[in-house]
A tleap script that builds the chain and sets N, CA, C and O, in Angstrom:
source leaprc.protein.ff14SB
mol = sequence {
  NMET GLN TYR SER ILE LYS PRO ILE LEU HIE
  HIE HIE GLU ASP LYS ASP LYS ARG TYR LYS
  VAL ILE ILE GLN VAL ILE TYR ASN ARG THR
  LYS SER PHE ALA PRO THR ILE VAL LYS VAL
  THR LYS GLU GLU TRP ASP GLY GLU LYS VAL
  ILE ASN HIE LYS GLN LYS LEU SER PHE ASN
  THR ALA ILE LYS SER THR CYS SER GLY ILE
  GLU THR ARG LEU LEU ASP HIE LEU LYS PHE
  ASP THR ASN LEU SER LYS TYR GLN LEU ASP
  LEU ILE VAL LYS ASP LYS LYS GLU THR THR
  ARG THR ASN LYS CVAL
}
set mol.1.N position { 105.294 114.139 116.830 }
set mol.1.CA position { 106.199 113.101 116.375 }
set mol.1.C position { 105.613 112.464 115.124 }
set mol.1.O position { 104.964 111.421 115.197 }
set mol.2.N position { 105.838 113.076 114.008 }
set mol.2.CA position { 105.375 112.503 112.757 }
set mol.2.C position { 106.558 112.037 111.938 }
set mol.2.O position { 107.590 112.704 111.861 }
set mol.3.N position { 106.388 110.886 111.334 }
set mol.3.CA position { 107.418 110.350 110.466 }
set mol.3.C position { 106.746 109.591 109.336 }
set mol.3.O position { 105.575 109.220 109.418 }
set mol.4.N position { 107.507 109.373 108.292 }
set mol.4.CA position { 107.005 108.638 107.139 }
set mol.4.C position { 108.079 107.643 106.707 }
set mol.4.O position { 109.251 107.995 106.572 }
set mol.5.N position { 107.663 106.399 106.492 }
set mol.5.CA position { 108.561 105.350 106.015 }
set mol.5.C position { 107.878 104.682 104.836 }
set mol.5.O position { 106.812 104.085 104.983 }
set mol.6.N position { 108.505 104.786 103.649 }
set mol.6.CA position { 107.884 104.148 102.496 }
set mol.6.C position { 108.930 103.732 101.466 }
set mol.6.O position { 109.951 104.399 101.296 }
set mol.7.N position { 108.664 102.627 100.785 }
set mol.7.CA position { 109.571 102.179 99.730 }
set mol.7.C position { 109.340 102.968 98.445 }
set mol.7.O position { 108.200 103.245 98.070 }
set mol.8.N position { 110.438 103.326 97.774 }
set mol.8.CA position { 110.364 104.042 96.500 }
set mol.8.C position { 111.410 103.461 95.556 }
set mol.8.O position { 112.308 102.731 95.974 }
set mol.9.N position { 111.275 103.799 94.273 }
set mol.9.CA position { 112.287 103.409 93.302 }
set mol.9.C position { 113.370 104.470 93.234 }
set mol.9.O position { 113.081 105.667 93.241 }
set mol.10.N position { 114.603 104.034 93.171 }
set mol.10.CA position { 115.720 104.951 92.981 }
set mol.10.C position { 115.618 105.555 91.584 }
set mol.10.O position { 115.105 104.903 90.674 }
set mol.11.N position { 116.086 106.764 91.397 }
set mol.11.CA position { 115.922 107.449 90.118 }
set mol.11.C position { 116.860 106.936 89.023 }
set mol.11.O position { 116.630 107.214 87.846 }
set mol.12.N position { 117.900 106.203 89.380 }
set mol.12.CA position { 118.878 105.745 88.389 }
set mol.12.C position { 118.588 104.295 87.982 }
set mol.12.O position { 118.410 103.431 88.841 }
set mol.13.N position { 118.541 104.031 86.671 }
set mol.13.CA position { 118.333 102.671 86.197 }
set mol.13.C position { 119.657 102.061 85.780 }
set mol.13.O position { 120.565 102.767 85.340 }
set mol.14.N position { 119.766 100.732 85.920 }
set mol.14.CA position { 120.983 100.065 85.492 }
set mol.14.C position { 120.878 99.668 84.022 }
set mol.14.O position { 119.903 100.011 83.353 }
set mol.15.N position { 121.864 98.956 83.526 }
set mol.15.CA position { 121.883 98.629 82.105 }
set mol.15.C position { 120.778 97.665 81.698 }
set mol.15.O position { 120.463 97.561 80.513 }
set mol.16.N position { 120.185 96.961 82.652 }
set mol.16.CA position { 119.075 96.048 82.376 }
set mol.16.C position { 117.715 96.703 82.568 }
set mol.16.O position { 116.695 96.015 82.607 }
set mol.17.N position { 117.694 98.038 82.689 }
set mol.17.CA position { 116.461 98.817 82.875 }
set mol.17.C position { 115.770 98.491 84.200 }
set mol.17.O position { 114.546 98.571 84.305 }
set mol.18.N position { 116.567 98.123 85.214 }
set mol.18.CA position { 116.015 97.846 86.529 }
set mol.18.C position { 116.410 98.957 87.493 }
set mol.18.O position { 117.445 99.605 87.335 }
set mol.19.N position { 115.564 99.160 88.491 }
set mol.19.CA position { 115.773 100.199 89.493 }
set mol.19.C position { 115.881 99.556 90.870 }
set mol.19.O position { 115.200 98.573 91.162 }
set mol.20.N position { 116.742 100.120 91.710 }
set mol.20.CA position { 116.821 99.671 93.091 }
set mol.20.C position { 115.607 100.181 93.854 }
set mol.20.O position { 115.147 101.300 93.627 }
set mol.21.N position { 115.098 99.368 94.747 }
set mol.21.CA position { 114.056 99.804 95.668 }
set mol.21.C position { 114.763 100.273 96.935 }
set mol.21.O position { 115.543 99.531 97.531 }
set mol.22.N position { 114.488 101.501 97.340 }
set mol.22.CA position { 115.070 102.056 98.554 }
set mol.22.C position { 113.946 102.479 99.496 }
set mol.22.O position { 112.812 102.701 99.071 }
set mol.23.N position { 114.273 102.585 100.759 }
set mol.23.CA position { 113.297 102.996 101.768 }
set mol.23.C position { 113.571 104.460 102.107 }
set mol.23.O position { 114.668 104.817 102.536 }
set mol.24.N position { 112.556 105.299 101.909 }
set mol.24.CA position { 112.659 106.727 102.218 }
set mol.24.C position { 112.041 106.972 103.586 }
set mol.24.O position { 110.895 106.601 103.839 }
set mol.25.N position { 112.811 107.599 104.460 }
set mol.25.CA position { 112.330 107.941 105.798 }
set mol.25.C position { 112.374 109.455 105.946 }
set mol.25.O position { 113.400 110.086 105.691 }
set mol.26.N position { 111.251 110.030 106.358 }
set mol.26.CA position { 111.183 111.463 106.598 }
set mol.26.C position { 110.778 111.675 108.056 }
set mol.26.O position { 109.753 111.164 108.508 }
set mol.27.N position { 111.596 112.435 108.782 }
set mol.27.CA position { 111.287 112.786 110.157 }
set mol.27.C position { 111.657 114.254 110.353 }
set mol.27.O position { 112.800 114.641 110.110 }
set mol.28.N position { 110.712 115.066 110.785 }
set mol.28.CA position { 110.925 116.513 110.975 }
set mol.28.C position { 111.559 117.160 109.744 }
set mol.28.O position { 112.535 117.902 109.850 }
set mol.29.N position { 110.998 116.872 108.599 }
set mol.29.CA position { 111.436 117.434 107.316 }
set mol.29.C position { 112.856 117.032 106.928 }
set mol.29.O position { 113.462 117.667 106.065 }
set mol.30.N position { 113.381 116.004 107.545 }
set mol.30.CA position { 114.713 115.498 107.222 }
set mol.30.C position { 114.566 114.141 106.556 }
set mol.30.O position { 113.906 113.252 107.093 }
set mol.31.N position { 115.179 113.976 105.387 }
set mol.31.CA position { 115.079 112.723 104.646 }
set mol.31.C position { 116.322 111.876 104.834 }
set mol.31.O position { 117.439 112.378 104.948 }
set mol.32.N position { 116.089 110.581 104.862 }
set mol.32.CA position { 117.166 109.617 104.891 }
set mol.32.C position { 116.719 108.410 104.071 }
set mol.32.O position { 115.524 108.143 103.948 }
set mol.33.N position { 117.677 107.689 103.517 }
set mol.33.CA position { 117.349 106.566 102.651 }
set mol.33.C position { 118.104 105.319 103.095 }
set mol.33.O position { 119.265 105.390 103.497 }
set mol.34.N position { 117.429 104.183 103.015 }
set mol.34.CA position { 118.038 102.906 103.342 }
set mol.34.C position { 117.964 101.987 102.129 }
set mol.34.O position { 116.939 101.943 101.449 }
set mol.35.N position { 119.035 101.258 101.850 }
set mol.35.CA position { 119.014 100.356 100.698 }
set mol.35.C position { 118.263 99.060 101.006 }
set mol.35.O position { 118.106 98.679 102.166 }
set mol.36.N position { 117.805 98.397 99.954 }
set mol.36.CA position { 117.256 97.044 100.064 }
set mol.36.C position { 117.976 96.172 99.051 }
set mol.36.O position { 118.807 96.661 98.286 }
set mol.37.N position { 117.666 94.897 99.040 }
set mol.37.CA position { 118.296 93.966 98.106 }
set mol.37.C position { 117.500 93.833 96.813 }
set mol.37.O position { 117.859 93.034 95.947 }
set mol.38.N position { 116.437 94.596 96.672 }
set mol.38.CA position { 115.471 94.421 95.581 }
set mol.38.C position { 115.781 95.343 94.405 }
set mol.38.O position { 116.060 96.527 94.590 }
set mol.39.N position { 115.729 94.783 93.187 }
set mol.39.CA position { 115.830 95.542 91.938 }
set mol.39.C position { 114.725 95.068 91.016 }
set mol.39.O position { 114.567 93.868 90.788 }
set mol.40.N position { 113.956 96.017 90.483 }
set mol.40.CA position { 112.837 95.672 89.602 }
set mol.40.C position { 112.738 96.683 88.464 }
set mol.40.O position { 113.349 97.751 88.509 }
set mol.41.N position { 111.956 96.329 87.441 }
set mol.41.CA position { 111.658 97.272 86.369 }
set mol.41.C position { 110.455 98.115 86.785 }
set mol.41.O position { 109.774 97.797 87.761 }
set mol.42.N position { 110.199 99.184 86.045 }
set mol.42.CA position { 109.056 100.031 86.381 }
set mol.42.C position { 107.736 99.290 86.217 }
set mol.42.O position { 106.778 99.573 86.937 }
set mol.43.N position { 107.668 98.351 85.286 }
set mol.43.CA position { 106.438 97.577 85.069 }
set mol.43.C position { 106.168 96.611 86.228 }
set mol.43.O position { 105.028 96.197 86.435 }
set mol.44.N position { 107.203 96.254 86.977 }
set mol.44.CA position { 107.057 95.328 88.099 }
set mol.44.C position { 106.822 96.058 89.421 }
set mol.44.O position { 106.750 95.417 90.470 }
set mol.45.N position { 106.704 97.358 89.390 }
set mol.45.CA position { 106.541 98.159 90.607 }
set mol.45.C position { 105.172 98.822 90.625 }
set mol.45.O position { 104.748 99.421 89.637 }
set mol.46.N position { 104.479 98.708 91.766 }
set mol.46.CA position { 103.140 99.275 91.906 }
set mol.46.C position { 103.100 100.287 93.055 }
set mol.46.O position { 102.272 100.169 93.957 }
set mol.47.N position { 103.967 101.250 93.023 }
set mol.47.CA position { 103.953 102.292 94.043 }
set mol.47.C position { 104.634 101.914 95.334 }
set mol.47.O position { 105.569 102.596 95.753 }
set mol.48.N position { 104.197 100.849 95.980 }
set mol.48.CA position { 104.797 100.434 97.247 }
set mol.48.C position { 105.084 98.945 97.332 }
set mol.48.O position { 105.527 98.465 98.375 }
set mol.49.N position { 104.845 98.209 96.264 }
set mol.49.CA position { 105.133 96.774 96.300 }
set mol.49.C position { 105.449 96.253 94.905 }
set mol.49.O position { 105.175 96.901 93.896 }
set mol.50.N position { 106.029 95.070 94.884 }
set mol.50.CA position { 106.425 94.424 93.639 }
set mol.50.C position { 105.259 93.593 93.109 }
set mol.50.O position { 104.615 92.862 93.863 }
set mol.51.N position { 104.991 93.711 91.804 }
set mol.51.CA position { 103.951 92.917 91.151 }
set mol.51.C position { 104.551 92.299 89.889 }
set mol.51.O position { 105.598 92.744 89.419 }
set mol.52.N position { 103.912 91.306 89.355 }
set mol.52.CA position { 104.302 90.685 88.086 }
set mol.52.C position { 105.770 90.270 88.044 }
set mol.52.O position { 106.442 90.468 87.032 }
set mol.53.N position { 106.268 89.699 89.131 }
set mol.53.CA position { 107.642 89.212 89.176 }
set mol.53.C position { 107.616 87.833 89.814 }
set mol.53.O position { 106.820 87.583 90.719 }
set mol.54.N position { 108.478 86.936 89.350 }
set mol.54.CA position { 108.429 85.570 89.861 }
set mol.54.C position { 108.841 85.475 91.332 }
set mol.54.O position { 108.501 84.500 92.002 }
set mol.55.N position { 109.571 86.478 91.845 }
set mol.55.CA position { 109.973 86.485 93.250 }
set mol.55.C position { 109.280 87.594 94.042 }
set mol.55.O position { 109.830 88.095 95.023 }
set mol.56.N position { 108.093 87.969 93.625 }
set mol.56.CA position { 107.422 89.106 94.259 }
set mol.56.C position { 107.137 88.868 95.733 }
set mol.56.O position { 107.193 89.810 96.524 }
set mol.57.N position { 106.834 87.645 96.123 }
set mol.57.CA position { 106.540 87.361 97.524 }
set mol.57.C position { 107.764 87.600 98.404 }
set mol.57.O position { 107.664 88.254 99.442 }
set mol.58.N position { 108.910 87.078 97.997 }
set mol.58.CA position { 110.114 87.268 98.808 }
set mol.58.C position { 110.598 88.726 98.755 }
set mol.58.O position { 111.105 89.242 99.751 }
set mol.59.N position { 110.446 89.388 97.610 }
set mol.59.CA position { 110.822 90.794 97.511 }
set mol.59.C position { 109.970 91.664 98.429 }
set mol.59.O position { 110.496 92.512 99.151 }
set mol.60.N position { 108.653 91.451 98.402 }
set mol.60.CA position { 107.760 92.239 99.250 }
set mol.60.C position { 108.011 91.961 100.728 }
set mol.60.O position { 107.901 92.863 101.558 }
set mol.61.N position { 108.346 90.721 101.057 }
set mol.61.CA position { 108.678 90.387 102.438 }
set mol.61.C position { 109.944 91.111 102.877 }
set mol.61.O position { 110.009 91.618 103.996 }
set mol.62.N position { 110.954 91.165 102.003 }
set mol.62.CA position { 112.203 91.867 102.326 }
set mol.62.C position { 111.958 93.359 102.510 }
set mol.62.O position { 112.523 93.976 103.413 }
set mol.63.N position { 111.126 93.936 101.668 }
set mol.63.CA position { 110.816 95.366 101.779 }
set mol.63.C position { 110.078 95.657 103.079 }
set mol.63.O position { 110.423 96.599 103.792 }
set mol.64.N position { 109.065 94.856 103.391 }
set mol.64.CA position { 108.306 95.069 104.629 }
set mol.64.C position { 109.175 94.858 105.860 }
set mol.64.O position { 109.041 95.578 106.849 }
set mol.65.N position { 110.060 93.879 105.803 }
set mol.65.CA position { 110.955 93.606 106.922 }
set mol.65.C position { 111.897 94.781 107.164 }
set mol.65.O position { 112.131 95.168 108.309 }
set mol.66.N position { 112.434 95.343 106.094 }
set mol.66.CA position { 113.316 96.497 106.224 }
set mol.66.C position { 112.558 97.692 106.804 }
set mol.66.O position { 113.066 98.370 107.697 }
set mol.67.N position { 111.364 97.950 106.311 }
set mol.67.CA position { 110.544 99.059 106.831 }
set mol.67.C position { 110.215 98.853 108.299 }
set mol.67.O position { 110.279 99.796 109.088 }
set mol.68.N position { 109.869 97.644 108.668 }
set mol.68.CA position { 109.524 97.340 110.053 }
set mol.68.C position { 110.720 97.526 110.980 }
set mol.68.O position { 110.579 98.059 112.080 }
set mol.69.N position { 111.893 97.086 110.538 }
set mol.69.CA position { 113.101 97.257 111.342 }
set mol.69.C position { 113.444 98.713 111.552 }
set mol.69.O position { 113.822 99.117 112.652 }
set mol.70.N position { 113.313 99.505 110.499 }
set mol.70.CA position { 113.581 100.941 110.608 }
set mol.70.C position { 112.605 101.593 111.574 }
set mol.70.O position { 113.005 102.400 112.413 }
set mol.71.N position { 111.332 101.249 111.460 }
set mol.71.CA position { 110.321 101.841 112.337 }
set mol.71.C position { 110.571 101.471 113.797 }
set mol.71.O position { 110.421 102.312 114.683 }
set mol.72.N position { 110.944 100.237 114.047 }
set mol.72.CA position { 111.231 99.802 115.415 }
set mol.72.C position { 112.404 100.569 115.999 }
set mol.72.O position { 112.328 101.054 117.128 }
set mol.73.N position { 113.493 100.684 115.237 }
set mol.73.CA position { 114.664 101.418 115.726 }
set mol.73.C position { 114.344 102.889 115.949 }
set mol.73.O position { 114.782 103.482 116.934 }
set mol.74.N position { 113.580 103.477 115.031 }
set mol.74.CA position { 113.230 104.891 115.152 }
set mol.74.C position { 112.372 105.136 116.396 }
set mol.74.O position { 112.637 106.063 117.162 }
set mol.75.N position { 111.358 104.318 116.592 }
set mol.75.CA position { 110.490 104.494 117.757 }
set mol.75.C position { 111.233 104.245 119.061 }
set mol.75.O position { 110.990 104.937 120.049 }
set mol.76.N position { 112.136 103.265 119.080 }
set mol.76.CA position { 112.933 103.024 120.282 }
set mol.76.C position { 113.803 104.230 120.620 }
set mol.76.O position { 113.945 104.587 121.789 }
set mol.77.N position { 114.377 104.851 119.610 }
set mol.77.CA position { 115.225 106.017 119.846 }
set mol.77.C position { 114.394 107.233 120.251 }
set mol.77.O position { 114.828 108.034 121.078 }
set mol.78.N position { 113.214 107.369 119.675 }
set mol.78.CA position { 112.378 108.537 119.972 }
set mol.78.C position { 111.787 108.504 121.374 }
set mol.78.O position { 111.294 109.524 121.854 }
set mol.79.N position { 111.825 107.364 122.033 }
set mol.79.CA position { 111.380 107.302 123.427 }
set mol.79.C position { 112.261 108.176 124.315 }
set mol.79.O position { 111.794 108.733 125.309 }
set mol.80.N position { 113.538 108.293 123.952 }
set mol.80.CA position { 114.499 109.010 124.779 }
set mol.80.C position { 114.872 110.381 124.235 }
set mol.80.O position { 115.194 111.284 125.006 }
set mol.81.N position { 114.834 110.547 122.913 }
set mol.81.CA position { 115.270 111.806 122.316 }
set mol.81.C position { 114.454 112.077 121.059 }
set mol.81.O position { 114.551 111.340 120.078 }
set mol.82.N position { 113.643 113.147 121.091 }
set mol.82.CA position { 112.809 113.468 119.924 }
set mol.82.C position { 113.456 114.492 119.018 }
set mol.82.O position { 112.883 114.851 117.989 }
set mol.83.N position { 114.621 114.964 119.371 }
set mol.83.CA position { 115.316 115.961 118.569 }
set mol.83.C position { 116.495 115.286 117.866 }
set mol.83.O position { 117.612 115.275 118.386 }
set mol.84.N position { 116.239 114.722 116.679 }
set mol.84.CA position { 117.266 114.001 115.945 }
set mol.84.C position { 117.939 114.888 114.912 }
set mol.84.O position { 117.281 115.677 114.233 }
set mol.85.N position { 119.242 114.755 114.800 }
set mol.85.CA position { 119.962 115.439 113.729 }
set mol.85.C position { 119.937 114.547 112.492 }
set mol.85.O position { 119.534 113.386 112.568 }
set mol.86.N position { 120.362 115.082 111.366 }
set mol.86.CA position { 120.433 114.315 110.123 }
set mol.86.C position { 121.366 113.120 110.301 }
set mol.86.O position { 121.064 112.019 109.841 }
set mol.87.N position { 122.490 113.336 110.963 }
set mol.87.CA position { 123.463 112.282 111.202 }
set mol.87.C position { 122.856 111.155 112.047 }
set mol.87.O position { 123.018 109.980 111.719 }
set mol.88.N position { 122.162 111.508 113.127 }
set mol.88.CA position { 121.531 110.505 113.980 }
set mol.88.C position { 120.448 109.737 113.233 }
set mol.88.O position { 120.323 108.524 113.397 }
set mol.89.N position { 119.661 110.438 112.410 }
set mol.89.CA position { 118.621 109.775 111.621 }
set mol.89.C position { 119.242 108.782 110.638 }
set mol.89.O position { 118.734 107.674 110.465 }
set mol.90.N position { 120.336 109.181 110.000 }
set mol.90.CA position { 121.021 108.275 109.085 }
set mol.90.C position { 121.523 107.023 109.798 }
set mol.90.O position { 121.427 105.921 109.258 }
set mol.91.N position { 122.053 107.185 111.000 }
set mol.91.CA position { 122.532 106.039 111.769 }
set mol.91.C position { 121.387 105.082 112.106 }
set mol.91.O position { 121.540 103.864 112.016 }
set mol.92.N position { 120.254 105.637 112.491 }
set mol.92.CA position { 119.094 104.810 112.843 }
set mol.92.C position { 118.555 104.093 111.613 }
set mol.92.O position { 118.286 102.893 111.661 }
set mol.93.N position { 118.397 104.817 110.516 }
set mol.93.CA position { 117.807 104.253 109.300 }
set mol.93.C position { 118.705 103.168 108.710 }
set mol.93.O position { 118.215 102.126 108.273 }
set mol.94.N position { 120.000 103.406 108.697 }
set mol.94.CA position { 120.926 102.449 108.088 }
set mol.94.C position { 121.441 101.416 109.080 }
set mol.94.O position { 122.281 100.587 108.729 }
set mol.95.N position { 120.947 101.454 110.316 }
set mol.95.CA position { 121.284 100.497 111.372 }
set mol.95.C position { 122.792 100.425 111.598 }
set mol.95.O position { 123.377 99.341 111.607 }
set mol.96.N position { 123.406 101.573 111.779 }
set mol.96.CA position { 124.835 101.632 112.038 }
set mol.96.C position { 125.071 102.139 113.445 }
set mol.96.O position { 124.255 102.878 113.996 }
set mol.97.N position { 126.174 101.742 114.015 }
set mol.97.CA position { 126.550 102.200 115.346 }
set mol.97.C position { 127.328 103.497 115.215 }
set mol.97.O position { 128.065 103.704 114.251 }
set mol.98.N position { 127.152 104.359 116.194 }
set mol.98.CA position { 127.890 105.631 116.183 }
set mol.98.C position { 129.323 105.343 116.571 }
set mol.98.O position { 129.581 104.690 117.582 }
set mol.99.N position { 130.245 105.824 115.776 }
set mol.99.CA position { 131.662 105.616 116.073 }
set mol.99.C position { 132.270 106.944 116.482 }
set mol.99.O position { 131.925 108.000 115.952 }
set mol.100.N position { 133.164 106.866 117.420 }
set mol.100.CA position { 133.872 108.069 117.825 }
set mol.100.C position { 135.305 107.942 117.355 }
set mol.100.O position { 135.897 106.863 117.387 }
set mol.101.N position { 135.840 109.037 116.927 }
set mol.101.CA position { 137.218 109.033 116.437 }
set mol.101.C position { 138.157 109.300 117.604 }
set mol.101.O position { 137.953 110.214 118.403 }
set mol.102.N position { 139.163 108.494 117.672 }
set mol.102.CA position { 140.174 108.691 118.698 }
set mol.102.C position { 141.522 108.868 118.032 }
set mol.102.O position { 141.809 108.259 117.001 }
set mol.103.N position { 142.326 109.691 118.621 }
set mol.103.CA position { 143.678 109.908 118.102 }
set mol.103.C position { 144.630 108.984 118.817 }
set mol.103.O position { 144.806 109.073 120.032 }
set mol.104.N position { 145.245 108.095 118.059 }
set mol.104.CA position { 146.214 107.177 118.668 }
set mol.104.C position { 147.599 107.804 118.606 }
set mol.104.O position { 147.987 108.387 117.594 }
set mol.105.N position { 148.328 107.677 119.690 }
set mol.105.CA position { 149.664 108.253 119.743 }
set mol.105.C position { 150.674 107.160 119.627 }
set mol.105.O position { 151.876 107.425 119.649 }
savepdb mol mol.pdb
quit
């Protein structure tokens, strides 16, 4: 049961030269990504945390909180089922409930 959870910069920059910070989760060679509320420039990013920004403390707290929540949900799910599909991993990472489609008559 190996997994990896780490914050990374999204590859696309906006018009202000800022990048979204996203959380990359890898489990059994399957990748999934979770959004955060953080946007920074490359100069304000140090691999896994925000530096040289006036809100770096709150940004780093938001990133760590998101990572911690993902890890908790993943470990809770892995107690019962260690064989996750890409769809199930996405649901866990993005904290969404599984919906079933019903046909209404």
